[in-house]
C-alpha positions in Angstrom: -83.4 -62.0 -5.4 -79.7 -61.8 -4.6 -78.8 -62.1 -8.4 -81.1 -59.1 -9.1 -79.2 -57.1 -6.4 -75.9 -57.9 -7.8 -77.0 -57.1 -11.4 -78.2 -53.6 -10.1 -75.2 -53.0 -8.3 -73.0 -53.7 -11.3 -75.4 -51.9 -13.5 -74.8 -48.7 -11.3 -71.1 -49.4 -11.3 -71.0 -49.4 -15.2 -73.0 -46.1 -15.3 -70.5 -44.6 -12.7 -67.6 -45.8 -15.0 -69.2 -44.3 -18.1 -69.8 -41.0 -16.3 -66.2 -40.9 -15.1 -64.8 -41.6 -18.7 -67.0 -39.1 -20.2 -65.9 -36.4 -17.7 -62.3 -37.2 -18.5 -63.0 -36.5 -22.2 -64.0 -32.9 -21.4 -60.2 -32.0 -21.5 -60.5 -32.0 -25.1 -63.2 -29.3 -25.0 -61.1 -27.2 -22.7 -63.5 -27.7 -19.7 -61.2 -29.2 -17.1 -62.2 -32.8 -17.3 -59.8 -33.9 -14.8 -61.3 -31.5 -12.2 -64.8 -32.8 -13.1 -63.5 -36.3 -12.3 -62.1 -35.0 -8.9 -65.7 -33.2 -8.3 -67.4 -36.5 -9.0 -65.1 -38.3 -6.5 -65.8 -35.6 -3.9 -69.5 -36.0 -4.4 -69.3 -39.7 -4.1 -67.3 -39.3 -0.9 -69.8 -36.9 0.6 -72.7 -39.2 -0.2 -71.0 -42.3 1.1 -69.5 -40.8 4.3 -65.9 -40.9 2.8 -66.1 -44.8 2.3 -64.6 -46.1 0.1 -63.2 -42.6 -1.3 -61.4 -41.0 1.5 -59.3 -37.8 2.1 -56.1 -39.6 0.9 -57.5 -40.6 -2.4 -59.1 -37.0 -2.9 -55.8 -35.5 -2.3 -54.0 -37.9 -4.8 -56.7 -37.1 -7.4 -56.2 -33.2 -6.7 -52.5 -33.8 -7.1 -52.8 -35.5 -10.5 -55.3 -32.9 -11.8 -52.8 -30.0 -10.8 -50.0 -32.0 -12.3 -52.0 -32.3 -15.6 -52.4 -28.4 -15.7 -48.8 -27.9 -15.1 -47.8 -30.4 -17.7 -50.3 -29.0 -20.1 -48.7 -25.5 -19.7 -45.0 -26.7 -19.8 -45.5 -29.1 -22.8 -47.7 -26.7 -24.8 -45.4 -23.8 -24.3 -41.9 -25.1 -24.2 -42.2 -28.1 -26.7 -42.0 -25.4 -29.5 -38.8 -24.1 -27.9 -37.2 -27.4 -27.8 -37.9 -27.7 -31.4 -35.9 -24.7 -32.1 -38.4 -21.7 -31.8 -37.0 -18.4 -30.8 -38.3 -16.6 -27.7 -40.7 -14.7 -30.0 -42.0 -17.9 -31.4 -42.5 -19.5 -27.9 -44.3 -16.2 -26.7 -46.3 -16.1 -29.8 -47.5 -19.6 -29.5 -48.5 -19.1 -25.9 -50.2 -15.8 -26.4 -51.7 -16.9 -29.7 -53.1 -20.0 -28.0 -54.8 -17.9 -25.3 -56.1 -15.4 -27.8 -57.3 -18.1 -30.1 -59.1 -19.8 -27.2 -61.0 -16.6 -26.3 -61.8 -15.6 -29.9 -62.8 -19.3 -30.7 -65.1 -19.5 -27.7 -66.7 -16.3 -28.7 -67.4 -17.6 -32.3 -68.5 -21.2 -31.3 -68.7 -21.8 -27.5 -66.8 -24.7 -26.0 -65.5 -26.3 -29.3 -64.4 -23.0 -30.8 -62.1 -22.5 -27.7 -60.3 -25.8 -28.4 -60.1 -25.2 -32.1 -59.0 -21.6 -31.5 -56.3 -22.5 -29.0 -54.7 -24.9 -31.6 -55.0 -22.4 -34.6 -53.9 -19.5 -32.3 -50.9 -21.4 -31.1 -50.1 -22.1 -34.7 -50.6 -18.6 -35.9 -49.0 -16.9 -32.9 -45.8 -19.0 -33.3 -45.8 -18.3 -37.0 -46.1 -14.6 -36.5 -43.5 -14.5 -33.6 -41.0 -16.5 -35.5 -41.5 -14.6 -38.9 -41.0 -11.3 -37.0 -37.9 -12.6 -35.5 -36.3 -14.4 -38.6 -38.3 -12.8 -41.4 -38.4 -16.2 -43.3 -41.7 -17.9 -43.8 -40.6 -21.6 -44.1 -39.0 -21.8 -40.7 -41.8 -19.9 -39.2 -44.3 -22.3 -40.5 -42.3 -25.3 -39.2 -42.3 -23.7 -35.8 -46.0 -23.1 -36.1 -46.5 -26.8 -36.8 -44.4 -27.7 -33.7 -46.6 -25.4 -31.7 -49.8 -27.2 -32.9 -48.1 -30.5 -32.1 -47.1 -29.4 -28.6 -50.6 -28.3 -27.8 -51.9 -31.6 -29.1 -49.3 -33.6 -27.0 -50.1 -31.4 -23.9 -53.9 -32.4 -24.1 -53.1 -36.1 -24.9 -50.9 -36.3 -21.7 -53.5 -34.4 -19.6 -56.2 -36.9 -20.7 -53.9 -39.9 -19.9 -53.7 -38.5 -16.4 -57.4 -38.1 -16.3 -57.7 -41.7 -17.2 -55.3 -42.7 -14.3 -57.7 -40.7 -12.0 -60.7 -42.7 -13.5 -58.9 -45.9 -12.8 -58.2 -44.9 -9.2 -61.7 -44.0 -8.5 -63.1 -47.0 -10.1 -60.7 -49.3 -8.3 -61.7 -47.8 -4.9 -65.5 -47.9 -5.8 -65.4 -51.5 -7.1 -68.4 -53.5 -5.7 
C-alpha cells in the first residue's frame, strides 16, 4: 500500500512540474508566464500553510519575475542601439513593438500580440532609421537587430522563468 502512496505522490509531483513548465512557456505568448509561475507558487503556499514554500522563496520568485520584465525591456529596447541604431531607430523599435502588439492582438488574440510585437519592432526600427538616415539598407539592418533584440529578450525572460520553476520544484520535492 505504501508503494501506491509513493506512486501517487510522484504522479502529482510530475503533474505539478508540467503545470509549472507550461506556465513558464506563456512568456512566448506575451502573457506573463513568470508571474503565472509566481501565482502558482503563492497558491501552493496558501494551500499548504506556507510549507515548504515560504515567504522568502516567494519574494525571491517575485524578484526574478521583476528582473525578467526589466531585462526584457532593456534588452528589447537597447540591443538595437548597441548595434548602431540612431535614437530614432531605438524609439521606432520600442513604439513599433508596442503598436504591433496592440494591433496584432486585435487581429488574432494572444498570438497576434507576440507576432505583432516582433513585426512592429522591426517595422518601427526600419521607419525610424529610414527617417533619420534616408537609406534603406542600413534601416533594414537596424530592423533586423530590433527583431533579434526582441527575441533575445524573450529567451532570457524564459530562462529566468525556468530558474523559477526549478526553485519551486526543488522546494516541493517529495
